[in-house]
N, C-alpha and C positions, 0 to 999 in steps of 0.2 A: 418137236421133242421138248419144248419147254413146259409142256403140261405134265412131263412124267416125274417120277418121284426118283430122285438120286439119293443113293445111300453113300455115306462118306466114312470109311474107318481109318482112322489115324488123323488127327487133327493137331498135327505138331506146326513147327514153323512154316512147312510148305503147306500141309494139308488144310490148315485151317483158313488160309486166304484164299485157296482153291474152291472150297467148299463156300465160302461167302460170295465168291464171283458166280457160282452156280446160281445162288440164291437172286443175286442182282439180276441175273438173267432170267428169272421167271420160274426156275426149278423148285419144286418142294424138295428140301434136303434133310434126311433124317441121319444124324452122326452118331458116332460113339468114338471115345478115347479112353486110355487106361486111366488117364487122371481127369478130374470132373471139370476144372476150370475152363479148359477150351471147349467143351461141351456147354457149358454155360454161356459163354461168348457166341457160340453158334446159335443158341436158342434165343439170345438177345437180339441177334441179327434176324431173326425169322424162322430158323430152322427148328427140327424137332430132335429130342433125344430117343435114340433108339434103344438103350439099355444095356445093350451086348452086341456083339458082331451079328450073331444070329437074329436078334432082333431088328438090325438094321436091315439084314437081307430079306426078312419076312415082309417088309413095309416098302421095298424098294423094287424098280424096275431094272435099275443097273446099278451095281457096286462099285464105288471107285475106293481104291486102297492107297495108301501112304504110309509106308512102315519103315523102320530102320535098317531092318536086314533080314537075310533069307531064313533064320531060325523064327524071327516074328511072324513072318508071313506064313510058314508052314503051320505055325501055332494057330493064327489068328482066324486063317482061312479053314484048316484042316484039323485043329486040335491037337497036334502032334506034341506039342509042350506043355500041356495041361489046361488050356484054355477050355471052361466048362461048356461054353456056348459058341462055338465057333461058325464062321460064316455058312460053311457047308451044310448045317444043321438048319439054316432058314432059307435056303434057296429052293427054286421051284424050276421045272423045265422051261427053257426058253431063254431064262435070264442071262446076264452077261456079267462077268467080273473084270474091271479095268484095274489093272495094278500099277499103280505109279513109284512103288518103291524100286530102289535099285538092289538087284538081288543076283544070284547065280543064275546064268541061262538054264543050266540044268534043272535047277530048282523049278525056275519058271515054266519049263516043259513038262515037269513031273506034276506040279500043280494044276496046270490045264488040263493033262490028261485025267487025273481025279476029278476034277470038275465035270468033263466031258462024260465021264460015267453016271452023272447026276443029270445030264442034260444042259449044262451049263456052258456057254461060251466063255472064252478068257482070252484077253489082250494083255500081253505085257507091255507097258507103256510108260518108261523111265522117263524122267524130266531134267531139263537143265535150266538153268538160268536164275538160280538163287532166290532168296526170299523177295527181294525186289520184283524178279519176274513172276513170282506167284501171286504177289500183290496186284501187280498191273496187268495180269492175264497174257503176259509175253513169254511164257515158256516156251521151250523147245521140247516137244514130245515125240518120241522115237517108238513106233509101235511096232511089236511081233504078233502076228496071229493072222486069222482070216480076214482077207481084204474085205469081203462083204460084210463082215461083222463090224469091222473098222467103220464102213459106211453108215452103218447103221447109227453109230455114236459119235460120228464125227464133229456134229454141231455142238455137243457138249463139250468134245475136247477143244474146239476152237473158241470157247468161252475162257478155257484156262490157258491156252496156249497160242501162240503167234504162229508159230510153224508146227505142223502135225505131219510126220513123216512114216509112210509104211515102209518098214525095213525088211520084211521077210516073214517066213513062217514062225511059229511059236518059239521065243528064246532069241530071235533075231533083235528086238528091241533091247534086250539086256547086253547083247554083244555089241552093239551100237554104243549103249550108255558107257561101256568099258572103253570104247574108242575116244569117246568124249572126255572121260576121266583122265585118261592117258595125256590128251592134248593140254586140258585145263591144268593138271597137276605139272607138266613142264612149263606151261607159262608162268605159274607161282613160283616155282623154284628159281626160274631164270631171270624173273624181275627181281625177286628178293636178293639173288646173287649180284644182279648189276647194280643195285641201290646200295647195298654193303658195300662193294668195291668202290662205286662213286664217292661215298661219304669217306671210306680211309684213303681216298686219294686226293680229297679235298675239293672235291666238285660242288656246286650248288645243286641238292637234290632236285629242288622244283624245276630249275632249268633243264636238268637231265630228262625229268619225265616229261616236259614240254617238247623238248627237242627229239627224244627218241620215238615219241608217241605218232609223230606226224610222218616217221619213215617206215622202211622196212621191217621194223621191230615194232611197229603198232599192233596192239591186240587188245582182247576184252580185259585182261588183267591191268594193263596200263591206264585204259579208259575208265575202269570202274573201281579200281582198288589201290593204285599207287598212291593217291593223295592221302588216303588213310593210313597206308603202310608207314608213310614216312614221318606220321604223326603219332604213331604207335596205338592207333585206334583199330582194334580187331574184335568188335563187338560181331557177333555171327549173323552173316547171311547163309553161311553153310558150313555146319560144323567140321573142324578138322578131323575130329574121330570119324566123322562119314567120309571124308575124303579117304581117311587110311583104311577104312572097311572098303570102300569100293576100288582102291589099288590093290588090296588084296584080291578081290575077285578077279581084276584083270591080270594080275600075276599068276593067280592059279590057273586062268583060262590060258594064259600064254603057255604055261607049262605044258597044260594038256592038249595043246593044238601045236607045240613045237614051234612057237614063235618067239624070236629073241626081243626081249624087253629090257635093254641095259639102262635106258633113261628112267623108265617106270620103276624098276627096281630100286635105284637110287632116290626117286622121289618117295617111294614106299618107306625106304627106312628113315627119311628125314620125318614123314608125317608120323612114323612109330615113334619117333623122338620126341615129338609134339605130345604125343598121347601119355609116354612114359614121364614127361616131365609137367605133367597137370595142365596141358594147354589144350587139351582135346575139345574142349567147349569154345575156342576162340574161333574166329573166322578162319577157313582155309588159308587165307592169305597170310595168317600169322606164322606161317613156316619161315617166314622172314626172321623170326625170332630165333630159330635155329641156326641160322647163318649168322646172326649177331652174336649168339653164344660162343661159335667156333671162332669168330674173329675177335671175340673180347671186346667188341665196339658196337653202341646202337646207332643205327642211321636214322637220325632224327632231324626235324627243323621244327622251329618254335612259331608260337603264334596261331591265329585262327585260320581256317581254311581261306 
């Protein structure tokens, strides 16, 4: 498969390192992004500029997509938002589109149906693991769609992800990602709440992190974000505004399927508060700042890591 040409549309904080990993694995990669700088970086790394979403599709055997939301996917793939050269204008029979964006399961199904009319297979394959996972090729990839189509492209997916899981038919990858974001947001809020409480109670924050990380409270957030949180370092690995968007998807789906989501609704409101307070481009662990605003205290330690 490493002799195949992979298209990659959406070279953002996640997409660009994923595309670079494909190049490093021996794939020819043709890319496109709304802004020019990431494309230039891809070209400097050995890739090619596709010029447009359709241009990428015309020159590729498989197109990977990593975009911010459902409207962006509908526009870039189908041209439903004014994109003059959408992916669908450049596809050919027998191609596959693999969408790593996090979008509504119903939108994923609709896009797949429209592409099927053109003889194109589609996999919804949202990702988890943050920027570090994208750089290191250790993402978790949750895939919805035909299992045989997944088998054709699993080698490329394993370049970008450590875990590739088939979750069911079209849309099931997005449903699984919603489950992932429910748990991630719960962790972020719980760790934030615990750290603010520990600070207000006069405990040593570093000692608290060390103590609870090794017990039943141990989780990804404590292992990967707590040390930066208590230093007020919220440079993005995953934008808070994207977390907010993902939680909207989850709560909308919960409403549609009659599934109670009390914890997720609370997290949704806290991330909404981040966006409304101009914190949307902070890391999603920055939800701690909302808890600090409510408490009137910052939970911080001094000194280097």
